[in-house]
N, C-alpha and C positions, 0 to 999 in steps of 0.2 A: 299747331296742336291746340285743339279746343275741347272743352269738357262737353260730353254729348249725352251720356245715359247714366241712370242710377238704378240700383237694385237694393232692396232692404230685406232684412230678416229679423225676426224676434225668436231667439232660442232660449230654452229653459235649462239651466244647469241642474242636474238631478240632485246634487247635494244641498243646493240653496246657498252655498258659499259663493260670494260675489254678487248676491242679489237674486231676486225672483226670476228675472229675465235680462237678456242683453240685447240691445238694438245694434245691429251690425249693418254697415253700409259698404256697397261697392260702387265706385264711380269709374266710368270708362270714357276714354278720349276718342276723338274721331279717327285717330291713327291706331287704335286698339290697345293702348296701355291701360291697365287696370290698377286701381288703388283701393285699399280697404281702410275703413275707419270704424269708430264705435262711439255712440252717444251715451253719456252717463246720466242716469237718474231722471229722465223726463217724467214728470209726475202725473202721467195718464196711462191708460191701458196700452199695452205694447203695440197693438194694431193701429191705434190712433197715433202713437208716437211715430210709427213708420209713415203714416199718411202725412204727418207734419213735415218729416224729413223730405219726402218726395215732392210735396207742394213747394217747400222752400227752395229746393234745387231747381225746379222748373221756373219759378218766379225770378230768382236772383243769381243763379249760378250757371245754368245751361248756356252753352255757346261762348263762355268766357275762356280766355287764356288762363291756364292754371297758375301762371306766375303772378297773377294779379290778386294776391291774397288780401292786400289792404282794401282794394275796391270791393271785393266780395264781402269782407267783414263789415265794412261800413253799410253796405246795402242791407244786410241781415240785421245788424245792430239797430238800424233805423226803421226796420220793417213795421208797417202798420202805424207809422207816424210816432213811434215810441222813442227812439234815439236815447235809450237808457239801458242799464243792465237788466236783462230778463233771463231768469234761470232756465226757462224752457227753451226759448229761442236760441240761447247761446249753447245749450246742450245739443240742439238740432244742428246748429252750424258747426259745432266742434267735431261731430262725427264726420260730416262732409269734408271739413277742412283737413282732418287727419288723412282721409283718403287722398286728398289733393296733394299733400306733401309726399305721400307714398308714390304717387304718379311722378312728381318732380324728381324724387330721388332716382326712380327707375329711368326717367328720361335723360338724366345727366349721369347715370351709371355710378352713383355714389350713395352711401348711407345718408339718411336724412340729417344726422348731426353734422355732416360736413357742409351742409347748406345753412347751418345755424351758427356758424362761427368756428366750426371744427371741433374735434375731440379735445376736451380739456383734461378728462380723467382717464386713467388706464382701466379702471373697473369701478363699479358702483356698489357701495355697501347697501344691504337690504335688511328689512325687518319683517316679522310676521306677527299676526295675532296668535294668541294661544287657542288654537282650535282643538276641540275634543277629538280623540282618536276615532270615534264613531259618532255619526250624526243621523238624525231622522231626516225625513224628506223636506222639512221646513228649515233646516239648518241649525236646529237646536240639538243639544246632546241626546243621543239615543237612549232609550229606556235602559236604566242600569249603568250607563256610562258615567264616569266621574264628571262632576259639574265644575269645569275649570273657571267658570265665571263667578261662582259664588262659594267655592271651597278653596281656601288658601293652600291647603296641602296638595290638592289636585293641580292647582295652578302652578305650584312650584315644581312638581314632578314633570308637568308638561313643558315647562320652561327648560328644564334640563334635557328633555328629548330634543328640543330645537337647537340647543347649544351643541349637542352631539352631531346635528346635521350641518353645523357650521355657522349658524346665525350668531351675531354678537349683539342683537337687540330684539326684545320681544315686547308686545303690547298687550295690556290687559284692560278690560272694560267692565268692572264689577258694579258700577254705580246706577244701573237701570232701576226701574223701567223708564221708558222715554214716552212721555205723554204729550198729547196735543195741547195741553193747557199751558205749556211754556215753562218758565222758570219755577222750580219747586225748592222747598227747603228739605234737604235730605234728612231722613230720620236718624236717630242715634244708631240704630241697627245698621243702616246703610253705611254711615260713616265708619263704624267699627269694622264692617266687612271689608270695605275698601282698604283701610289701614292694614288689616290682617293679611289680605292678599298680597299687598305690596311688600310688607315686612317678610313674609314667608318666601316670596320670590327672591328678594334681596339676600336673605340668609342662604338660600339654595345656590344662587348663581355667583354670589360675591361680586368681584369686579370683572368677571368674564363677560358680562352682558349688561347693556343699558336696559332700563325699564322705561317704557313709554306708557303713560297713564292716559287712556282714552275715555272721553265722555262724549255726549252728543247734545250739548246745549241745553241740558235739562235743569240746571241749577239757577237759583237766584244769586245775586252778587255775594250776599253774606254767606250763603251756604257754600259757594265755591271757595271762598276764602277760608272758611272753617275746615273744609276738606284739604285744601292745599297745605295748611299748617300741620295737619296730621301726616301728610305724605312727605314733607320736606326732609325728615331725618333719613329717608331711604334714597334720596338723590335721584329722582326720576329725570330722564333726559328732557321730558316735556310734560305739560299739563294741557290736555287738548280740549278745545272748544267748551270751556266751562259754563258759558251762558249762551242763550239763544243767539243765532247768527245775526238777527236784526237788532241786537243789543250790544253794539260794538263798544259803546262807552262803558258798559258794565264789564265787558271782557278786559278793557283797558284798566279798570279799577282793580280787577283781580291780578293782572300782570304787575301792577304797582305794589300789590300787597304781599307778593310771594317771591321767594328766591328761585322757584322753579320757572324755567322759561315757558311761556304760554305759546301754544300753537293753535292755529285755526285755518280754515279755508275750504274744506270739502264742500260746503254749501254756499260758497261765494262764487261770483262770476265776474270776469273782466278785471282789468287793472284798476278800475274805479273803486270797486269794493275792497280789493286788496290794499290799495293806498290808504283807505280808511282804517284798515286793520293795522297797518304799519304805524300810522299816526297815533293810534290808540296805545301802542307799546307792544304789539305782538312781535315775538322774536323769531318765530318759525312759521313760514307760510306753507300751506298744504293744498295747492291747487290741484284739482282733478282735471286733467287735460281733456277729458270728454265732456266737461261742463264749463270750464273756465274761459272758453272762447277758442280753444284749439291750440295747436302747437306754437304758432307765432305769438298769440296773445300770452301764452304761458311763459314763453321766453321773455316777453316784455315785463311780465310780473316779476320774474327772477332778476332782471336788470334793475327794476325799481327797488327791489328788496336790498340790493347791494348798497344803495344810497342811504339805507337805514342800518347798515351793518347787520342785516338779518339774513337768514338762510331759508332754503326751500327744501321741503321733504314731500315730494309729490304723493298725493293720495291715490290709492288703488283699491276700489271695491267693485269690481266689474269683471269683464272678460279679458283675454290676453291681448286684444288689439290695442285698447287704450293703455294697457301695461307697456306694450312695445313702444307706443308713441311717447309716453312719459320717459322711457329709458333714453330715447334720442335727445329730448330736451335736457335731461339731467346730465348726459355726457358733455354737453356744450356749456354748462353753467359753472363758473368758478365757485359760487356760493351754494352748491348742492351739498346737502347734509346726509340724507339717507332716503331710500326708496321703499315704500310699502310693496309687498309682494304676496301673491296667492298662488299656491300650487295644489291643483287637484287633477285627477285623471281627465276630467272634462275640459279643463283649461288646455291640457295637452292635446286632447283628441280633436278639437275643432281646428287645429293647425296641422298642416302637412308635416312640419317638424316643430317640436315644442320649443319654447323660449329657452335660451341657454341660462344656466345657473350653476355657479361653481362655489360650493361650500360657503354660502352666505353672501356671495358677490355675483354681480352680473358682468360678464365680459362684454366688450364692445361688439356690436353686430358688424359683420363685414360685407353683407350683401346689399345691393342697391335698395333704396326706399326704406321701408320699415324693416325689411329683411324677413318677412313672414308671408305665408301663403295659406289661405283658408282651405279647410276640408268641408266643402259645401254639403256633402252628403250627410255628414255627422250633424251639422247645424240643422238641416232640414228634417232630420229624424227626431229632433227634440223641439217640436213646434210649441208656440204659445197659443193658449186657448183664449179667444176673444172675451174680454171682460174679466180676466183672471186677476191675480194679485198685482199690485204695483211693484216696481223695482224694490223699494223699501217702504215700510209703513210704520207709523207711530201708533201707540195705544190710543184708541178712539173714545175712551171713556174717562171720566174724571176720577182721579185717585183720592183715597181717603187721607187723613192727616198723617198716617203712618206709612203711606206710599206702598202698602202691602196688599191692598185689595181695591176693587172698584166699587164706586157708588152707583147702583143701578136705579135707585129712586131717591128723590129729594122730597121730603114731606114738609 
């Protein structure tokens, strides 16, 4: 059995939840077994991302025995004489590698987690962002809809909705905007809004749900510590990526200055960068299996975390294929904490049968491989337009001192 062909798609989720587009991969063996995968967050146009995936497959993967995961990883990791963590190439490889594990599970007639050490957990606890009930096409609250990101009362009400669905943890992210300029000092208005949101959610949910406080690396070290101290009385489960991902020493300083566990990882790749996070004092790792190096590399990251008494909480902001892959890794890891999850009609529609979810928990898949099958017609009916938006984008203009408007001219 050898890896023979590859096909790629870029599909656009209508709601914008999960990103502007998803890069989906199908790999086929010479004896006809198909596997599917998904790449996370390649920072180029979707059509270029697909070309990168196809080129990488032809150079380093085609003709290989699918069992040779280590060999294929090292080839791609070292591609172009780099031999270092590369967020784009590892995202490319991750999607291919996920598809290969799907093939291996089908070839051996077992779920993928059985090939990763077997099932450790009977079910997986999940969490969700506080998404508005109605969204515009860009993923923001629809006109007239309550703003759960900047209105504490709306956030608290939406948290209760999710608790009614069965969730025991919700995430809120009110500390934007996210600017390309890197670390910022949050304004007093932003600090107060964050504190108000968390306070009102905690008052509404009591001890029925954990609160996860998300950010996206937008703060200076001092600003992150100021915010953490405001949040501590409400006992968040974690404080996520408080400083830019290339400032791991700064993230470590925040971790040392707060009683809230610090989490990070969605913008890191391979065990090299996660090891740096662990040494800095990060308590919860958030690898995204579509970027971290794939299923086998994410399993290694989880094992490494055990040596630091740390936990993993896989990141999911993508389509359902990477979600399924993260599920298999999580089922095999003793130090699994909680899994991010996204539920939309489109996530369900691109699969022949939607992912299982039972009142806030994911049950173990029973089918061989990843246990999912694509609905290719739906994928192809939502195509990406060349040169469109990237998967995710940051604010491309400098913010003023209040972080409330952009500076368009510097005199």
